[in-house]
N, C-alpha and C positions, 0 to 999 in steps of 0.2 A: 749427836755423836754416839750412836748406839752400836749394836753388834757389827754393823757393816764396817766400822773402822778396823775390825779384825779381818774382814774379808779382803781387804785391800789387795788395795790402796787403802786393809786390812789389811783403816786405818784406816788403814791404812791406811802407816806412816808412809803412805805414799810420799815421804820426804827423803828417803834414803837415796843417795847418788853414788853410783859405782865409780871407783877410782882405779880400777884395773887398767893396765895398758890396753887401749882400744885402737881399732883401725883409725888412723887420722882422718878427720873429716876433710873432704875436698875444699879447696879454697874457692868457695862459692862467690864471695863478695869481699870488697874492701871494708872490713868491719871497722867501726869507729874506734880510733886509738885515742889514748888520753892526750889532751892538749897540754901545752906548756903550763897553763894556769892550773889545770888539775894536778899535774905533777908537783908544781911548786907549793900548792896548798897542802898537799900531803907531806912534802919534805920539810916544810916549815916547823912541824912539831916533832920531828924525829930526832932523838938525842944521838943515835948512832944508826948508820945504814943497816946494820945487821939486825936491828930491833924493829925494822919497819913493819913487818907483818904483824908482830905481836902488839904493837902500839896502834896500828891503823885498823886492823881487822880482828874481830873476835874469833875464837876457836870454833871451827865448824863442828867438830864432834861434841864439844861441850855444849854447844848451842842445841844440838839435836837431843842430847840427854836432858838438858834443861826443859825441853818441851815435854818429855815424859814425866818429869817432876810436876809440871803443871797439870798434866792429866791425872797423876796420882793425887794431887790436891783435891780433885773432884771426888775421888773415893773417900777422902778424909772429911769432906764437907757434910756435916750432919743435917744441913737443910735439904739435901738431895735425898730422894727416896732410896730405901735400903738396897733394893735389887739393882737400881741404877748405879749405886756406889760399887756393888760387886761387879757390874759390867765394866765400869771404868778400870777396876783392878785387872780384869781380863784384857782390856785394851792395852794397858801398860805392858802386860806379858806379851801380847801379840806384837806390839811395837818394838820391844826389846828383841824378840825373835828376829824380826826383819833387820834390825840394826846390826845384829851379829851375822846373820846370813848374808847380808849385802855389804854394809859399810865396813865392819870390822874384817870380814873375809877379804874384801877388796884391798884394804890397807895392808893386810898380811901378805897377800899375793904380790902386791906391788913391791914389797920389801923383802921378798924371798929370792935368793940367788942360789941356784944349784941345790935346792932343797934345804938351804940353811937360812934362818931368819937374820936379817941385817942387824948389826949391833950399833948403828948410828945413834949417838946420844939423844938427838931430838926425836927420833922415831921411838926409842925405848921410853923416853919421858912421856910422849903422847900416849903410848899403850898403857903406861902405868896410870895416867890420869883417867883414861877410859875405864880401866879395871876398878879403880877406887870408886869412881862415881857409880858404875853399874852395880858393884857389890852393895854399896849403900842404898841404892834405889831398890834392889831386890830384897834386901833386909827389911826395909820399911814397908814394902809391898806385902810381905808375909805378916809383919806386925799388924798392919791394918786388918788383914784377913782374920787372924787368930784372936786379936784383942778387941776388935770392934765389930766387924761384919758378922762372923759366925755366932758370937754370943748374942748379938741383937736379933739375928734370925731365930736363934733358939728361944729367945723371949717371946717371939711371935709364933712359937710352936712349930717352927720349921727347923728340923734337926739334921745336920750332916754328921753321921755317927762314925766314929772310929771304932776299932775292935773293942777297946776297953769301955766304950760308952754303951755297947749293945748288951741287952739283957739276954737271958738264956734262950727265950723264944726267938729273938731276933738273930742270935748266933746260929740257931738251928736252921732258920730260913736261909741265912747267908751260906751256910755249909751246903745246903741242898742246891742252892743256886750255883755255887762253885762246882759241885759235882756234875750238875746237869748242863750248864751253859758254858763254863769256863774251862774246866780241866780237859775236856775232849779237844780243845783247840790249842792247848799249850804243848810246846815241844822243848823241854829242858835239854840243854846241851852241856854235858860234862866236858871240860876242856882237857884234851890230851893231844899227842901228836896227830892222831887221826881225826880229832875234833877241834880244829883251831878256833880261835876267837871268831865268832860269826860276824857277818856284815850286819851292821845296825843302821836301820833306816833313820833318816833325818827327823828329829823331833818325836820319835816314837818312844813309847813307854817300855822300859825293860827292867829286869831285876838281876842283880849279881848276888850269888849265894856262896858262902864259905861253908864247906862240909868237913866233918870229922869221919874217921873210920875209912873202910875200904869199899870200893864199888863191887858190883856183882862178879867181877873178874879178878878180885883180890888186889886191885891197884888203888893207890891213894890219890885219886883225882880230887883235888881240894877246892876247885872253883867250878861253878856252873853258871850259865847264863839262861835266863828265861825271858822270852819276848811276850809282851802282852798282846793279845789278839786285837788288831786294828778294827775288826768288824764289829766289836762289841761296844756298847755305850760306855762312856766313862763315869756317868752318874746314874745310879740305879735306885729307883723308888721302891721302898718296902711296902708290903700290903698294908692297907689302912687298919686292919684289925690288929696289926702289930705296933700301931702308933696311936695309942689311946688318947694322947694329948697332942694332936696335930698331925704333921706329916714328917716322915723320916726318910732319909736318903743315905746311901753310902757310895763310896767311890770304888771303881773297879780295882784301883791300886790297893785299897784297903782290903778288899776281898781276897786278892792274890796274896797280900802280906799275911793275912790270917791263916792261910792254908797252904803256904808254899812248901811246908814240910811234907805235905801229902804227896808231893812229886818225887820224893827221894826216899823210897821205902828202904829201911835198913840202914839209913845214914842219919847222922845227927847234924842238924843245921846249927852251925856256930854263930853265924851272923848273916845279914842280908840287907840289901838296900835297893830301892828303886833308883833308876838313873835314866838320863835323857841326854843325848848329844845333839848339838846344833851344828849344822854343816854349811859350808859355802853353797849357796843356792843360785848363784848367777849362772845363766846358760851362755856359753861362749861358742858360737858357730862362726867359722870362717866363711862369711857370706860371699866373699869373692871366689872361693874355691868350689863351693857346692853348686850343683846344677839345679837342685830343687830344694829351696829353703824349708818348705814345709816338711818334706821327708827327713831332711837332716835334723830338724828341730824335734820331730817325733822320736828320733833315736836318742836325742840328748835328754829328753824329759826324765827317763828312768835314771840316768846318771846323776840327776840333781839330788836324788835320795841318798847318794853315797859320796857327796863331795868331801873336800877336806874338812876335818873337824875344827871348829873354832871355839866351842864352849861345851863344858860338861856340867850337868846339874845332877846332884845326888841328894838323898835325904840328909837332914841335919845330923842324925845319929849314925851315919855311915862310918864304919871303922876306917881308920887312916890307911890301913894296909889295902883295903878294897878300893878306896878312892885313888890311892897311888897306883894300884894295878891298872885301873881304868885310864888314868892319865897317860900311863905308858902305852897302853893299847891304841889310844887315839893321838899319841904324839903331841900332847898338850902340856904347857907349863902350868905350874900350880896356881898362878893368878887367874887362870881361866876355869878354875873349879868354883862352882857355886853350890854351897850346902844350904838347902832351903828347908824351912820348917812347915812342910805341907806337901801337897802334890807337886811333882816336878814340872808339870805342865798346867799352870794356873789358867791358861786360856780355855781349857776344857771345862772349867767351872761355869762357863757360859751356858752349858747344858742345864745346870741347876737353875739359872735364871729363866730358861725356857720352860722348865718343868713347873715352876711356881706361877700360879695364875691369879694371885691376889693383886687387884688393880691398885690398892692403896700403897703398895710397895714399889710402884713404878711411876714414871712421869705420867701426868694426865694425858690420855690419848687425844689425838687431834687428827682431823682430816682437812687438807687444804680445800677451800671452797672454790670451785671453778667459776669463772666469769660467765654470766648468763649470755653475754654477747658471743663468747667463744663457743658455748654449748649449743646455741640456737642458730648459728650462722655458718654458711658454707665457708670453710677456711680460705679457699682461693678467692672468693668474692671479697671477703674481708681484707685480705692482704693486698688486693688491687687498690684499696682505699687508704690503708695505713699499715705501718709496721706494728708488730705485737711483741712486747717484752714480757718474758716469763721469769719469775723469781722463785726458784725451787728451794726448799720443799713447801714454802708458804703458798705457792700456786702449783697445781698438779702438773706432773710431767706427762700425764695422760694426753694433754694437748699435743705434744710432740708425737706421741704414738699415733694419735688420731690423724695427724697431718700425713704421716707416712702411710697409714692404713687407707686414708681417703685417696691418696695418690695411687696406691696399688690397685684400687677398685675402679678408679675413674677412667672411663674409656678414652678421654681426651688427653690423659697423661701418656707421654711417649717414652720417657726415660726417668730413672731415679738413680742418683749417685750418692754414696755415703761412705764416710770413714768410720771404722770400728776399732776402738782401742780396748775398751772393756764393755761387755754387754751381759755377761753372766751365762749360766747354763740354760736358763729358760727366759725367753724374750719374745713378747708379742711383736715388737718392732722387727726383729729378724724374721719372724714368721711372715710378716707383711711383705718383706723384701722377697722372700721365697714365693709368696703368692703372686707378686708382680712379675717375677721372672717366668713363672709357669703360664701366666696369661700373655706372654709374648712381649712384654715391655723390655726395653733396654735397661738392664739393671747392672750397675757397676759398683762393686764394693771393695774398698781398700781396707784390708784386714791387717792389723799390726800383729804379726805372730810373736813378736818379742816383747809383748806387754807382760811384764814380770808377774808371775803367779797366775796369769790368765791364759797362758799359752795353749793349754789343752782345750779349754772352752772355745778359743778362737779357731783352733785347727778344726774342731768339730763343725763349727758354723761355716767355715770356708768350704768344707767338704759338702755340706748340705746345700749351700748356695750354688756351688758348681754343678751339682747333680740336678738342680732345678733349672739350670740354664743361665745363671748369672755369670758375669765376667768378674772374676776375683783376682786381684793383684795384691802384693804384699809390700807396697810402698817402695822405698828407695834403699838400696844396699848401704848399710853403715849408718842409716838415720832412722830413728823411730818416727812413725807417723802418729803424732799426738794431737793434731788438730781435730776439732769436733765440728764436722761439716756434713750437711745433707742438702741435696739439690733435686728439685723436681722440675722437669721440662714438660710444659703442657701446651697443647695447641688451642689457641683462643679463637674467638669469632674473627672471621676474615682470614683464617689460616695462619695467623701470626703465632710464632712460638714465644712463650713467656717463661721466664725463669722464676722459681720460688725457692728460697733458701732458708735453712735453719743453721745458725751459728751459735755455738755454746761454749761455756767455760768448763763444763763437766762431761762425764762419760754418758753414753747411751745405755745406762745400766738401770733396770727397773727397781732394784733394791736400794742402791746408793742414792738415787734421786729423792728418796724419802728421808734421808738422814744427812745428806750433804747440802750445803747452801751453794747454789749455782745460778747463773743467769743464762738465759737463752733468748735469741732474737730470731723471730720469723719475719722475713722481708721479701717483697717483690720489687725492691728498688732496682731498676734496670741495670745500672752500672755495677752496684755491689754484687748482685746475684750473678751477673756475667763474670765478675772476677772470681767468684767461687767456682764457676765452671772452668775458668783458666787454671785454677789450682788443681782441679781434678785432671785436666788434660796434661798438665805438667807432671803430676804424679804417675799417671798411667803411661804416658808416652815418653817420659824421661826427657822432655824437651825443656829448653830454657824458658822460664815463664816470661810472658809479656810484662811490661811495666804495669804495676798495680797502683792505682791512685787512692784506693780506699783501704785495702787490706795490707797489713804488715806481715810479711811471710818470712819465717825462719826456715833455713839459716841464711837467707839472702839479705833481708832488709829489716828484720825485727829489731836486732840490737842497734844498728845505726839510727833507726827511727826513734827508739826510746832515748838514746843519747842526744839526738837532735832536739827532741821535745824538752828534755831536761835543760840543755844548754840554752834553749830559747827562753825558758823561764828565768835563767840566770841573766841573760841579756836584758830582759824586761826589768829585772830588779836593779841592774846596774844603771839603767836609764831612769830610775827613780819611781817606777810604777810597781804595784804589788805583783810579786811572783809567788805562785802557789802550786804545790804538787801534793796530791793525795793518792796513795796507791795501796791496794789490798791484794794479798796473795798468800800462798802457802810458805814460800821460802825466798830469801834474798841472800845470795852468796856470790854472785858474779862481781868480780873486782872492777871491771870496766864501768859497770853501772854505778857501783858504790863510789868510785872516784868522781864520777860526774855529779853525783848527789852531794858529795863533800864540797865540791867547788861551787855548786849552786847554793848550798847553805852559807858558804863564806861570802857569797854575793848578796845574801839577804833573803833568799827564797825561803818561805815558810813551808816545811815539809812534814807531813804526817804519814806514817807508814803503819799499816795493819798487817803484821806478818805472823801467821799462826805458828809456824814451826821454826826451822833453823834460820838464823839471821846472823851474818858476820859483820854487818855495819855497826860501828860503835857510835851511839848517839850522844849528844850533849857535851862533846869535847870542845873546850874553848879554842877558837881559831880553826876548827876542823868541822864540827858538826853541831854547834850550839843551836842551830835552827831546825834540827831534825828530832822528831819525837817518834818513838816506836812503841807499839802495843801489840799484844797477842790476845785473841779472844778464844777461850776454851769453854764451851757450853754444851747444851743438849745436842746441838747439831755440829757436825764437822764443818768448819768454815773452809770453803773450797773455791769460792769465786775469785777470779782475778780481774781487778779493775784498775785502770790507769787514768787518772784525772790530771789535766794541766789547764790552769786558768786561762792562759794565752790571751791576755787583754780582753777578758770577758767573752771570748769565743767558747770557753768551757769545753775544750776538747776532751771527750770521754770515750775511752776504749775498753772493751771487754776482750778477754783473751783466754786461750788454753794454756798459756805459758807463765811460769814463775820466772823471776829474774835470777836464774841459775845458768851457769855455762852450758849445761847439758841441753836446756831448753832453747837457748839462743843460738847454739852452734852445732848441736848434734841431734836435733829433732826437726821434724816438720811441724811447725806451730803457726797459728794464725791469731793475730789481734785484729779486731774489727771495730769500727766507730759506731757509736749511737748517734744518729743524725737528727732525729726528731727532738725538738726542744723539750716537749713534755716528757719524753722517755729519758732524756738526759737528766731531767730533774728527778725522775723516779730512781734512777741509778744513784744519784746523790742522796736522796732522802731515805732510800731503802738499803743501799749497799755500803754507804760510807758514813754519813752523818750519825746514824744511831750507834755505830761502833765506836765513834770518837767520843760519844757521851756515856758509854756503858761504864757503870761502876759496880757491876755484879760479877761479870765474867772476864773482865779485862785485867791483863797483867802488863805493867809498864817496865820497859827495859832501860837500865841505866848504863852509864859509860863504862862500868866495870864488868858488864855482861851479866848482871844480876837482874832477875825479874821480881817485882813487888806487886802484889795484888792490889788493884785499885778498889778502894772502898768509899762508900758515900760518907762525906763528912757530916758533922752535926747539923741538923736542919736542912741538909741537902736531900733532894728527891732521889730515891733509889730508882735506877733505870737499868733495865736489862734489854739489850738490843733484840735478841732473839724472841723474848717474850712479847715485846712491843710489836714486832713484825707479825707474830702469830695472831695477835689481836687485830692489828690494823689492816692486814691483808685478807681478813675474812676466814681465818682458821676457826673451825668449830669443833666442839667436843663431840666425841664419837662414843656412844654407849655400846 
């Protein structure tokens, strides 16, 4: 879980779910409704009907914030290398940014009528809880930075210097840097009727300045705004000859702070503060009205920078009159003001992590060791004999890239089809698709243009693919295409067409595959691969999909199939045989699934859930969920794989999926869950994807019925076990010097 958590899904908290009013999803299927048993199990424990939600379900927002407290705990953990602790602090900052940009912004939009915020007591209480928790989280974040991380870096002779820390020689260099690199790019704006408060870009660094005296025209303009240049680095390294004992850095914000008076010749600077505003960053395009979604989205991307303000950050010593002035400009209440003891954008301190090259301050490097069988064998010949299961990052994603590259160069391959949700700005995989298209192969790519914060990259790839001759479509109006699928159609001996497929739990992104745990399945199973093709035909032709026997496809069948499998375990338990469910995913908030799990628990099914982020199921409640245990794993890698296991009378039904158990995944997205059919590969999913995480007593946090997480620690004489470390070792990860 390194810097790519910030890139998200950087994170990203790829856990945030929009709650703005959206276009209703079509009624694709009769989704599974709660049975009378499921309703009665829940109603049994309710003291009053109006308390049902609070008693039965944990708070969605508090659960998301609790996830960030667990990430912050990694920054507090002294057993973790120092630069990694700083990176975790940056990740908390990135996650909070997205929480405000998406979740809080959506809640506010949903409760705003005619420009006025609703005054409903439950909504106001919820916003107060969010503000309290987020303020406490931000305060602790900066305490860890100032009291632990920076002093310990200094003891390692790595200094982040504020103005008062710099000696005369260092101040002279900083002054020269300011005059040469910074001042020419600054445009201070003195506020008056001809110079109104400027547009402030989302999450940009700015300064507010209070001035005494009169301006050049004899007027008393008292306030000025200075925007920091976005093209300049936020962390600047001082020359080595000015750092006799180690290496010294300073922040761009500190350089501007020190010389902000130079911008106002003849005026006295009374006070100043850096500030940063966070804005609503969801893009809302009426997909039914626009004729070309890509063109409409391109027009909206710039607007994201100037959405409705939802949070204001200022320096801790910002005078009250200046912070109050800013709150008025951005139409924000006082509880959305965050006064921080340090840089207002802590995420930018990741540049400091990147600057420092000391290996002993980082996690030991590793490289996933590729299987000799995969490296030395023609992938198509191998898949004709057996399925291949890949577990990233412990096994290299390069195998998937090679699969697509081989297909692009193979003269026997006639067609390649692929979904793209996130792939990044640079991608060998996308270049292979372009190569295939230029060679005359039938290339079809379903690009999800509405993948949050990856819209621009996806638009660019869509344009390049189309110019190369590929067929590009943008999924289904009103539904995000989140399924991870690739299909290769190849002409074999005798003229027969054979289908080869890749199905995954994570994105086709070259960077995140190194830091996110995910599973991928390469298969030439005739029926399953043919069903992958059916999904592509459905998405491109907008036809009703044929009945699928292997794949669970949302929004048509995924939720009913999950509910059916849960209820089947409950039936088995009622009949006196062991019922068992184990599931691993990023988030669990869908009420229909939770109610089914409650009922299964009441019937005696033993349920273990590994939920990294938000979870609204309340475990361990007598009569409701005493057979349900929930844990969260926060470690070196971002746990991202989705696994559904149902014992099913020793059939051991094992599914991998692109979908969490959230309403958006089950009803408002194109998602696919796919079975692992080979017995040996099923065992691998269990022994690599589930069992180690249930034994973990290093990175595991256990959720109790009150919604509190407690870190799981090894008891006296108990073996210390870390799932991720074990997998790095057993799957052949090797040190990389």
